[in-house]
N, C-alpha and C positions, 0 to 999 in steps of 0.2 A: 732016052731021047736022042735022036740023031743030031749030028753037028749042025745041019742046016736049020732045023727047028730051034735049036738052042741059040744060034746066032740071031734068028728072027725075034725070039722072045727077049733076048738081051737088048736088041735095038729098040723094041717097043718100050721096055722099061726105062731105057736111057732117055727116049723122047718124052715119056711121061714125066720123068724126074726133071728134065729141062724145062718143060712147060710149067710144072709146079713151082720151080725155083723162080722163073720169070714172074709169075703171078705174085709170089711172095715179095720179091724185090719191088714190084710196082706198088703193092699195097703199103710197103714201108717207106716209100719215097715221101719226103715232106711236101706240103703244098707250098709252092713258091710263087712269088710275084716279082715284078720288076719295078724299081724306083729310079726315075730320072730326076736328078737334082740340077737346077739351073740357078743363076744369080743375076739380079738386075739392080739398078741403082735409083735411089731418090736423089734429087738435085742438091748441089752445094751452092749456096747463095753468094759466095764471095767471087767478085768479078776478077780477082787476081789469081784465082786457082785455075790452072791449065789442065791438071790431071790429078787423080787420087788413086795410087796404086796400093793394093793389099796383096800380100803373099799368103795363100792358103796352103798350109802344110798337111792338114788332115780334115776330113769330114766325118762326123760321128752321128749315128742314129741311136737314140736311147743309150748313149755312153759307149757304144761299140763302134769300132772303125768300120766305115762304109766301104765295102770292097769295090764299089763302082768308081771310087775316086782313084784315078790311076797314078797320081803323083803330084808333087808340089807345083802350084800354079801361081803366077804373078799376073794380076788382072787390073787394068785401068777401069775402075768402076764407072767413071764419067762417060765411058764409051758405050755404056749399056743403059739407055733410058728409053722412055716412051714405048715400052713393050719389047725392046731388044734385050736379049739375054746372052750370057756366056754359060756354056755347058760345064758342069763340074763332074758329071759322071752318070753312068747307067749301070746298075748292079742288081743282083738278086737278093731278096730278103724273104724270110718266111712270111706267109700271109698272116695277117693279124693286125692288132692295134699297136700304134706307136705314138709317142708323145713329144719327143724332143730332138731337134736337129742342132748340132753344134759345129761351128767352124773354129778350128785352131789356127790362128794366124802366126806366122813367123815374122816378128817385128825386126829381126836383126839382119837377115839376108834374104834376097829374092831367089827366084827359081834358078838363076845362073850363079848363085853364090856371092852376089855383090851386095854391099850394104848401102842403104838400109833395106829392110824387107817391106815395111809399110811406110809410105811417105806421101806428102803433098808436093806436087811440082807446080810452082808458080809461073806466071807468064814470062818471068826473067830467067827461066830454066834452072832455078835453084830448087834443090830437093830439101824438104823439111821433114825429118824423121818424126813419126807419129808416136813413138813409144821408146822408153829406155829399157823396157822389159824384153826378155828373150822371146816369150810367146804371149799372145793375147787371145783369150777365149771369149767367143760371143755365141749365145744360144737363143733359140726361140722355142716356145712351147706351141705345139700344134697337134691336136687330136687327129691322128691320121690312121685310116683303115685301109690296108692293102689287101686286095682280093686276089685269090689264087688265079694264076694264069693271065692276070691283067697287068698293064703298065700304067703307073701313076706318075704324072709329071708335077713336081713341086718346084715352085719358083721362090727363091729367097730374095726378099727386097731388103737390101742393105742401105738404109737411109743415111747418107753422109751428113745431111743437115743435122741429124741427131747424134751422129757419131764423132764428129770432129769439131773442136773448138779452138779459139785463139789461145796460145800459151802465154803465160805471164813471166815476170821476173827477168825481162830483158834477154831471154834465150835467143840464140841464133836461129833455132828452129821455131818458127812463128805459129806452128799448129801442133796439136796433140789430140790423142783420143780423150773423150770424156771419161769420167770415172767408170770403173768396171761395172758397178751396179747400173749406171745410166746407159752404158753401152748396150746392155741386153735389150733395152727398149728400141734400139736402132735396127734390129733385125726382126722381120716377120716372115712367115711362110704361108703360102697359099697354093691350093691345088689349082692348076691352070684351068682345067675344065669346069671348075666351080667359081670362076671369077669373070669379071667384066671390066669395061673401061668407061671412064668419063673423058670426053674430049670435045673440042669445039673451038670457038673463037671468043676472045675478049677484046672488044674494041674500045680504045681510050683516046678521046680527044679533049678531055677535061683536065686531068691531073698531070702535072709536070713531074715525071718520075723516071728513074733509071731502070727499075725492074718491078714486075708484078709477079706474084707467086699465088697459085691456087692451092688451097688446102682442103682435103676431104676428111670429114669427121663422120663417125657413126651418128645417125640421126638422134638429136636431143642431147648430145654430149658437149656441144660447143658453149663455153662460158668465156666471154670476151675478157673479163678481168683476169681470170686465171690464165688464159692463153697468152696474154700480153706480159705477164710477169715471167721474165726469162729465168731459166735454170741452166747453169753452165753456159750462159750467154745465148741460150736457145729458146726462142718464143715459139708458140703454136706447137708445144711439145706433145700434145695429146692427139694431134692429127694422125689419122691412119696412114696417109700418104700425101704427097704434094708434087707439084710440077711447076716449073717456071713457064711464064708466058713468053713466047718468042716475039721477035720484033714485028712479025706480021700479024700478031694477035693470037696465033694458034697455041693450043696447049693439049696435053694428054696425060691423064693419070691412069696408069695401067695396073692390071692384076688386083682389082678390088674384089674381095670376097663377096659373094652374093649377100644382099641385105639392103637396108635403108640407110641413106647417107644425106648429109648436108654439105654444101660447098661454100667456102669463104675465100675472098681474095684480099691480099694486102699489097701495099705499095712501098717501095724502098728507094732511097736516094742517098748519094754521098753528100751529106750536108756539111761536113767538116773538112772536106778536101784531104782526107786521110786514107783514101783508097779503101774505105770500108763502107758498106751500105748501111744506112740508118733507117729505122722504121719510120714511115710517114703516117700511116694509118690504114684502117680497113676500108675497102671500097664499097660505095653504095652503087648498086647495079640495077639495070633494067633487063628483065628476062621474061620471056613468054612462059618459061617453065619455072615452077617453084623450086628455088635452089635449096630450100630447107627440107624438101621431101622428095628425094631422088631414090627410086627403087632400081637396084641393079640385080639382074638375073645372071645365070650362068651364060657365058659367051656373049653377053650383051655389049653393045657399043652405044652408049647414050650420047647423043649429039646435042651440044648446048651452044647457043649464040647469045652472048651477053654484052652489054655496053655500059661503060662507066658514066654515072651521072653525078657522082660526088665522092667525098672522102670524109671519114670519121677519124679524127686524129687520136 
């Protein structure tokens, strides 16, 4: 075989081997998907609370560190309500089924190394540390299927109303996290494209009150006697989500997973002049839409206009 023919044959063999190797590499590549994790807030009912900061040190998916979380973040959750979100990260995961998302909170120091890491800031600019522990872990169970080549956006709703309570014992820090077991109920996860919103107006010319809160429940789950018996000082604990009614009557409960819901409103007023809101009663409402049978579909925006006609203490 002459030299030219040998070189041509060698080149063909090298090209064939290269193509085979590429094909093998492609076949062995895992099916990957992208996960976007955001966080939003349920309201805090205390009128003295100016901000609630949490420092997130780590995000885990099924117990494994989520690579999309780029580093320690300190977030004022009260700045993200009514559909607003703060981004926690975008990362790659193997396509497949997942069940649990966990936030590891640094209670001691914030993203700048200052103490405390998780705290309530009141309107007098005083910081109240939320925990004496070094870290606080809060998880939510969510059956989540990630498809190859697709990006899934998950919103974590951290409900401060369920997460924070008044502290006792005369502590200088007036607020604290609820018990570890109860704290887990304060976090829920929803796929954004599979969720909808309840929004509208609640007009009140009847009840003298300081604040009205709207509570969304899965249809058929509201039991007034159970919901008014507070646990850790928290009533309406089984509500999926809630939202305060603004001074103009507007409200919005965002990121409700597709399904059937019922909506209830409660009034609060500082009856003892102690700067704390006291429960007045649940509101009797006039609405053209049945508030006990609200169907929410993906990407739906249900518009409600209700008016207060009475109160049930």
